[in-house]
C-alpha positions as CSV (number, residue, x, y, z in Angstrom):
1,X,66.1,69.8,187.0
2,X,63.3,72.2,185.6
3,X,63.9,76.0,186.2
4,X,61.7,79.1,185.9
5,X,62.4,82.3,183.9
6,X,60.2,85.4,183.0
7,X,60.4,87.7,180.3
8,X,58.4,91.0,179.2
9,X,59.4,91.1,175.6
10,X,60.2,87.2,174.9
11,X,64.0,88.2,174.3
12,X,65.6,89.2,177.8
13,X,65.0,86.8,180.4
14,X,65.0,86.7,184.3
15,X,65.6,83.9,186.5
16,X,63.9,84.8,189.8
17,X,64.8,83.0,193.1
18,X,61.9,80.9,194.2
19,X,60.7,79.2,197.4
20,X,61.2,75.5,196.2
21,X,65.0,75.2,196.6
22,X,66.5,78.2,198.3
23,X,68.9,80.5,196.2
24,X,67.6,79.0,192.7
25,X,64.8,79.2,190.3
26,X,64.1,75.5,190.4
27,X,60.6,74.4,189.9
28,X,60.9,70.9,191.5
29,X,62.6,69.9,194.8
30,X,66.0,67.8,194.5
31,X,64.4,65.4,197.4
32,X,62.1,62.8,195.4
33,X,63.4,63.6,192.0
34,X,65.7,62.2,189.5
35,X,67.6,63.6,186.7
36,X,65.2,65.3,184.3
37,X,64.8,64.0,180.7
38,X,62.1,65.3,178.7
39,X,59.4,67.7,179.9
40,X,56.3,69.2,178.4
41,X,54.3,71.8,180.1
42,X,50.9,73.3,179.0
43,X,48.9,76.4,180.1
44,X,45.1,75.4,180.2
45,X,43.2,78.6,180.0
46,X,40.0,76.6,180.2
47,X,40.9,74.4,183.3
48,X,37.8,73.9,185.5
49,X,40.1,73.3,188.3
50,X,42.2,76.7,189.1
51,X,44.7,74.2,190.7
52,X,45.3,72.4,187.4
53,X,45.6,75.5,185.3
54,X,49.3,74.4,184.2
55,X,49.8,71.0,183.3
56,X,53.2,69.0,183.0
57,X,54.3,65.8,181.8
58,X,57.9,64.9,183.0
59,X,60.4,62.1,182.5
60,X,63.3,61.6,185.0
61,X,65.8,59.0,185.2
62,X,66.5,56.4,186.4
63,X,63.5,55.3,184.8
64,X,63.1,52.2,186.9
65,X,62.4,54.5,189.9
66,X,60.9,57.7,188.4
67,X,59.8,57.4,184.8
68,X,57.2,59.4,183.4
69,X,54.8,61.5,185.4
70,X,51.9,63.8,185.2
71,X,51.9,67.1,187.4
72,X,49.6,70.1,187.8
73,X,50.0,73.5,189.1
74,X,47.8,76.8,189.8
75,X,50.8,79.0,189.1
76,X,53.4,77.2,186.9
77,X,55.6,77.3,190.1
78,X,54.3,75.1,192.5
79,X,53.6,71.8,191.2
80,X,51.9,68.4,192.4
81,X,52.6,65.0,191.1
82,X,49.1,63.6,190.2
83,X,49.9,60.3,188.5
84,X,52.7,58.1,187.4
85,X,52.4,57.0,183.9
86,X,51.7,53.5,182.8
87,X,54.0,51.0,181.2
88,X,53.5,49.8,177.8
89,X,53.9,46.1,177.3
90,X,55.8,46.1,180.3
91,X,58.4,48.9,179.3
92,X,58.6,52.4,180.5
93,X,57.1,55.0,178.8
94,X,59.5,56.7,176.2
95,X,61.9,59.7,177.6
96,X,60.7,62.3,175.1
97,X,57.0,61.7,175.5
98,X,55.0,64.8,175.5
99,X,51.5,66.2,175.7
100,X,49.2,68.7,173.7
101,X,45.5,69.8,173.9
102,X,43.4,69.3,170.6
103,X,40.4,71.7,170.7
104,X,39.1,70.6,167.6
105,X,38.6,67.3,169.4
106,X,38.4,68.5,172.7
107,X,41.0,65.9,173.9
108,X,44.1,65.9,175.7
109,X,46.9,63.8,173.9
110,X,49.6,61.9,175.2
111,X,52.2,61.8,172.2
112,X,54.2,58.8,173.4
113,X,57.7,58.0,172.6
114,X,58.1,54.3,171.4
115,X,60.4,52.0,169.5
116,X,58.6,51.8,166.1
117,X,60.9,51.9,163.1
118,X,63.7,52.6,165.4
119,X,61.9,55.6,167.0
120,X,58.3,56.8,166.5
121,X,55.2,58.2,168.2
122,X,52.1,56.5,169.7
123,X,48.8,58.4,170.5
124,X,46.8,58.4,173.6
125,X,43.8,60.7,173.9
126,X,41.6,61.5,176.8
127,X,38.9,64.0,178.3
128,X,40.9,64.4,181.5
129,X,44.7,65.1,181.5
130,X,45.4,63.5,185.0
131,X,42.9,60.5,184.7
132,X,44.3,59.9,181.3
133,X,47.9,59.6,182.5
134,X,47.4,56.0,183.3
135,X,46.5,53.6,180.4
136,X,46.3,50.0,179.2
137,X,48.5,49.1,176.0
138,X,45.4,48.5,174.0
139,X,44.4,52.1,174.5
140,X,47.5,53.2,172.8
141,X,47.6,53.6,169.0
142,X,50.7,54.1,166.5
143,X,50.8,57.8,165.3
144,X,53.8,58.6,163.3
145,X,57.2,57.6,162.0
146,X,59.8,58.9,159.8
147,X,58.8,58.5,156.1
148,X,60.6,57.6,152.8
149,X,61.2,61.4,152.2
150,X,63.2,61.7,155.3
151,X,66.6,61.0,153.9
152,X,69.9,60.0,155.5
153,X,72.2,63.0,156.0
154,X,75.1,62.5,153.6
155,X,77.7,64.0,156.2
156,X,76.4,61.1,158.6
157,X,76.9,58.6,155.9
158,X,80.3,59.8,155.2
159,X,81.2,59.3,159.1
160,X,80.6,55.4,158.5
161,X,83.7,53.4,159.5
162,X,84.8,51.7,156.3
163,X,88.4,50.5,156.4
164,X,89.5,47.8,158.9
165,X,91.6,50.5,160.7
166,X,88.4,52.7,161.1
167,X,86.4,49.9,162.3
168,X,88.9,48.9,164.9
169,X,89.1,52.4,165.9
170,X,85.3,52.6,166.7
171,X,85.5,49.0,168.2
172,X,87.9,50.4,170.8
173,X,86.0,53.6,171.4
174,X,82.7,51.9,171.9
175,X,84.1,48.6,173.7
176,X,82.7,46.4,170.9
177,X,84.2,43.7,168.7
178,X,84.8,44.8,165.0
179,X,82.1,42.3,164.0
180,X,79.5,44.0,166.0
181,X,80.5,47.5,164.8
182,X,80.0,46.1,161.4
183,X,76.6,44.7,162.1
184,X,75.6,48.0,163.8
185,X,76.6,50.4,160.9
186,X,73.3,50.8,159.1
187,X,71.4,51.6,162.4
188,X,74.3,53.6,164.1
189,X,74.6,55.8,161.0
190,X,70.8,56.2,160.2
191,X,70.5,54.6,157.0
192,X,66.9,55.2,158.0
193,X,66.3,58.2,160.0
194,X,63.9,58.3,163.0
195,X,61.1,60.3,164.1
196,X,62.4,61.8,167.5
197,X,59.6,64.2,168.6
198,X,56.2,65.3,167.5
199,X,55.0,68.6,169.1
200,X,51.5,70.2,168.2
201,X,49.7,73.3,168.9
202,X,46.4,74.8,167.7
203,X,47.2,77.6,165.3
204,X,44.3,79.4,163.8
205,X,42.1,76.6,162.3
206,X,44.6,73.7,162.2
207,X,46.9,71.8,164.3
208,X,50.5,73.2,163.7
209,X,53.2,70.4,164.2
210,X,57.0,70.1,164.4
211,X,58.6,66.8,164.0
212,X,62.1,66.2,164.9
213,X,63.9,63.9,162.5
214,X,66.8,62.2,163.8
215,X,69.4,61.7,161.0
216,X,72.3,60.3,163.3
217,X,74.6,59.3,164.3
218,X,72.6,57.1,167.0
219,X,73.4,57.5,170.6
220,X,76.1,55.1,171.1
221,X,78.5,56.3,168.3
222,X,77.8,60.0,169.0
223,X,78.7,59.2,172.8
224,X,82.0,57.6,171.6
225,X,82.8,60.5,169.1
226,X,81.8,63.1,171.8
227,X,79.4,65.0,169.6
228,X,75.7,65.7,169.8
229,X,73.3,63.7,167.6
230,X,71.8,65.6,164.6
231,X,68.1,66.4,164.8
232,X,66.5,68.8,162.2
233,X,63.0,70.3,162.8
234,X,60.3,69.8,160.2
235,X,56.7,71.2,159.7
236,X,53.6,69.2,159.6
237,X,49.7,70.2,160.1
238,X,46.5,68.2,160.8
239,X,43.0,69.1,160.6
240,X,42.1,66.6,163.6
241,X,45.4,66.1,165.4
242,X,45.7,62.5,164.5
243,X,46.2,62.4,160.7
244,X,49.3,64.5,159.7
245,X,50.3,66.1,156.5
246,X,53.9,66.9,155.7
247,X,53.9,68.4,152.3
248,X,57.5,69.8,152.5
249,X,60.3,67.9,153.9
250,X,62.9,70.8,154.0
251,X,64.0,71.4,157.5
252,X,62.3,74.3,158.9
253,X,64.9,74.8,161.6
254,X,68.2,72.9,160.6
255,X,70.9,72.0,162.7
256,X,74.2,73.8,161.7
257,X,76.5,70.8,162.0
258,X,79.3,73.2,162.6
259,X,81.6,72.6,165.4
260,X,81.4,75.3,168.0
261,X,77.8,76.5,167.0
262,X,75.3,76.5,169.8
263,X,72.9,74.9,167.7
264,X,75.1,72.6,166.0
265,X,72.8,69.7,166.6
266,X,70.0,67.9,168.8
267,X,67.3,70.4,168.0
268,X,64.1,70.4,170.1
269,X,61.3,72.8,170.0
270,X,59.4,74.1,172.8
271,X,56.1,71.9,173.4
272,X,53.8,74.7,172.3
273,X,55.9,75.5,169.2
274,X,55.5,79.3,168.9
275,X,54.3,82.6,170.4
276,X,52.6,85.4,168.5
277,X,54.2,88.8,169.2
278,X,53.0,91.7,167.2
279,X,53.3,90.6,163.5
280,X,55.9,87.8,164.1
281,X,56.1,84.3,165.3
282,X,58.6,83.3,167.9
283,X,59.9,79.9,167.9
284,X,61.8,78.9,170.9
285,X,63.9,75.9,170.6
286,X,67.0,74.0,172.0
287,X,70.2,73.0,170.6
288,X,73.4,71.5,171.8
289,X,77.1,72.4,170.9
290,X,78.6,69.3,172.2
291,X,80.8,71.6,174.1
292,X,80.6,73.0,177.8
293,X,83.1,74.7,180.3
294,X,82.4,71.8,182.9
295,X,81.7,68.6,181.0
296,X,84.0,69.2,178.2
297,X,83.4,67.7,174.9
298,X,80.4,65.2,175.1
299,X,77.4,64.0,173.6
300,X,75.1,66.2,176.1
301,X,77.3,69.2,176.5
302,X,76.6,72.7,175.8
303,X,72.7,73.0,175.8
304,X,71.1,76.3,175.0
305,X,67.8,77.9,174.1
306,X,67.5,80.0,171.1
307,X,64.6,81.7,169.1
308,X,63.8,82.1,165.4
309,X,61.5,84.5,164.0
310,X,58.8,84.2,161.1
311,X,55.9,86.4,159.7
312,X,52.7,85.7,161.3
313,X,51.0,83.1,159.0
314,X,54.3,83.3,157.1
315,X,54.7,79.3,156.5
316,X,53.4,79.3,152.9
317,X,52.1,81.7,150.4
318,X,50.5,82.0,146.9
319,X,52.7,84.1,145.0
320,X,51.9,86.1,141.7
321,X,54.1,88.3,139.3
322,X,52.7,90.2,136.2
323,X,50.3,90.4,134.8
324,X,48.0,89.0,137.3
325,X,47.7,85.7,139.2
326,X,44.1,84.5,140.2
327,X,43.1,81.8,142.7
328,X,39.4,80.8,143.5
329,X,38.5,79.3,146.8
330,X,36.3,76.4,147.3
331,X,32.8,77.1,148.5
332,X,32.7,78.6,151.8
333,X,30.5,79.8,154.5
334,X,31.4,82.2,157.2
335,X,30.0,84.3,160.2
336,X,31.2,87.7,160.1
337,X,31.4,91.1,158.0
338,X,34.9,92.1,157.1
339,X,37.5,90.2,154.8
340,X,41.1,90.4,156.0
341,X,44.2,89.3,154.3
342,X,47.7,88.8,155.3
343,X,49.5,90.2,152.1
344,X,53.0,91.2,151.0
345,X,52.6,93.4,147.8
346,X,54.7,96.7,148.3
347,X,55.2,96.9,144.4
348,X,51.8,95.2,143.5
349,X,48.4,95.2,144.3
350,X,45.6,92.8,145.5
351,X,41.8,92.8,144.3
352,X,39.2,90.4,145.7
353,X,35.9,89.4,144.0
354,X,33.1,87.2,145.7
355,X,31.5,84.5,143.6
356,X,28.3,82.3,144.1
357,X,28.6,78.6,143.7
358,X,28.2,79.0,140.1
359,X,31.0,81.5,139.6
360,X,28.9,84.4,139.0
361,X,30.1,87.6,140.8
362,X,28.0,88.7,143.5
363,X,27.2,92.7,143.3
364,X,28.6,94.8,144.2
365,X,31.7,92.5,145.3
366,X,33.4,92.5,141.9
367,X,37.0,93.0,141.2
368,X,36.2,96.5,139.5
369,X,34.5,97.6,142.7
370,X,37.2,96.5,145.3
371,X,39.7,98.9,146.6
372,X,43.0,97.7,145.6
373,X,45.6,96.9,148.3
374,X,49.0,97.7,147.8
375,X,51.6,97.4,150.7
376,X,53.0,94.7,153.1
377,X,50.6,93.9,156.3
378,X,49.7,91.0,158.2
379,X,46.4,92.1,158.6
380,X,44.4,94.5,156.2
381,X,40.8,94.9,155.7
382,X,39.5,94.6,151.9
383,X,36.7,96.9,151.0
384,X,34.5,97.3,148.2
385,X,32.7,100.6,146.7
386,X,29.1,100.7,147.4
387,X,29.0,98.1,150.1
388,X,30.0,98.6,154.0
389,X,30.6,95.1,154.8
390,X,30.0,91.3,153.8
391,X,27.2,90.8,156.4
392,X,24.7,90.1,153.5
393,X,26.6,87.0,152.5
394,X,27.1,85.7,156.0
395,X,26.0,82.1,156.4
396,X,25.7,81.6,152.5
397,X,27.9,79.4,150.2
398,X,30.5,81.7,148.4
399,X,33.8,81.6,146.8
400,X,36.5,84.3,147.1
401,X,38.6,85.0,144.0
402,X,42.0,86.5,144.6
403,X,43.5,88.8,141.9
404,X,47.0,89.5,142.9
405,X,49.8,91.1,140.8
406,X,53.6,91.2,142.1
407,X,52.8,90.0,145.7
408,X,52.5,87.3,148.1
409,X,49.0,86.2,149.7
410,X,49.7,84.4,153.1
411,X,46.2,84.0,154.5
412,X,42.5,85.3,154.6
413,X,39.7,85.2,156.9
414,X,36.4,86.9,157.9
415,X,36.1,88.6,160.9
416,X,33.0,90.1,162.9
417,X,35.0,92.7,164.1
418,X,36.9,96.1,162.7
419,X,39.9,94.9,164.8
420,X,40.5,91.9,162.5
421,X,40.2,89.4,165.2
422,X,40.4,85.9,163.7
423,X,38.9,83.9,166.4
424,X,41.2,81.2,165.6
425,X,43.9,79.7,168.0
426,X,46.8,81.7,168.9
427,X,49.3,78.9,169.5
428,X,51.3,79.7,172.9
429,X,49.6,83.0,172.9
430,X,51.5,86.1,173.2
431,X,51.5,89.9,174.4
432,X,47.8,91.2,174.4
433,X,45.9,87.8,174.1
434,X,43.9,86.7,177.1
435,X,43.1,83.2,176.2
436,X,43.8,80.6,173.5
437,X,41.7,82.4,170.8
438,X,42.4,85.5,168.8
439,X,39.5,87.6,170.0
440,X,41.3,90.9,170.0
441,X,42.9,91.5,166.5
442,X,44.6,94.8,166.3
443,X,43.1,96.1,169.6
444,X,46.1,94.5,171.5
445,X,48.5,96.7,169.7
């Protein structure tokens, strides 16, 4: 089932007894529900109907009786089933189907598990979460699959049965013939990895995505071998929520592949990916060890939840050593007064100058007039001598030139407030935020 827990710091969690099933923290009653598979929950700060402040997509088995369903709740505890999701070409909606809200298009998105290229994702966007939960096949379009840079895992490839004895052993375990085992080897041991999940959340000015890439072994041999499937989590981003870029295919969160580890394999990220806690991002994700006290060794044994930490905005940086590194932005326009940066340069310095479209320095915002910053801060205000702020340039096309020595530049933005509020999106939120947008900056500290 689906349970409820609370935390004041995001690390120590309590499971309160609820009024759904006496003596438990269960959110949904046993009666009328099946075995829970995938689920996705979203806090909708802008819900017009307060009874739909929380939204859930849930998949339960057996899928012929339950399948996918859309639910809403006023408090995240008491849920009402609003709609059963449609079939696609006569087939039930996939078990790992999830949801997200795209504020840049103002659309709810059903990110649907499909059988493209083994496993992939299709896309269904709608204005209304409940009304959009039912659809016709023509309203669903292909979204994403694993690509040629998602490579097979060497360890899984090494597990392939090769000798007649190994093939016969797998045939016995899987209750197949040796001929069937041989035919299944490329798909069972993932000669081509699959895209298992794609979750997304608005973060600052982009949609931040995490894709789960299944590298094997597939369900049947994993079940026979009593081990969890290997899924690594990789980063993606999008400007519109539909076209996704994956410039780095290195796993962001990788399964350890070590027997006995809680996150040995089968990693899944939380639907809304990360929360912001002071100067760090908290990434909650599930992992499986394949071992549990009750089930023993099994494909789905030993599920647990963990958290990983990253510097805020710490996905990528522009780095410089000595003497000085320089980067100039494209022409940008802004509304605001104060330039803030996320910078790590405890043994270096950062200066910034502002240019016009012809690359001429706009006085007094020169590098010489810039007060150099030395230190490590996720939010620091850049200042210039003889100027209180950048308000004279608000609404005009300008370029920023960053001059960095011995440091890492992670982000920059122009804020209307001395608090450094970015007025970008804050993913799953966090302590001190009162909505989906950072309009408080340092005030929450």
